[in-house]
Steps between C-alpha positions, in 0.01 A plus 500: 500500500132591480524640146695197381223273632235713328696488172540123518131450574408722202728291277324183618158651423615612153639151434163348595321740266732411214426132554121544521461764223496259201230292667292813555540612140393157379199507733398842367546402134313170524146648522584743218608214273193300603270788406674633186657183371844470354480837326605650834808278498587625151471861615719427801765329285498799262544739792787300651675475161464875440633594846791257457586645159497856635719397795756334270506803269550730800788285624668496161445862398539678833671290763749319273620824342535666838693203640733488200563873530587465868740212431661686210556816703637302796735306272620813322584672826674190641709460184599865506606474864696181445686649200589811698647301787724277287815624333491495122728198467254286701188597309341193356160435356353280771134431474308496823222240526261767626585750227442351153627685194 
């Protein structure tokens, strides 16, 4: 009971921080923009665009391939099991919605 209460209170604190964080970032960036002008905004936009591009490339090149490989291996093993269990006269080519060909 005690640990559940501690966990719930920590979740409330984290939720508060997530709500207040954008305001804090804006408050920190405002004096920088006031001092350096809009060139700082351009540098920030460039940084955000570069990080977003790298994240998308990582998702496509690493995570997407790994996910497709996991689905393909799971589908191959499930098809092999289902064909072994059915007699030969009942074997049909049924496509599963989770296992595309």
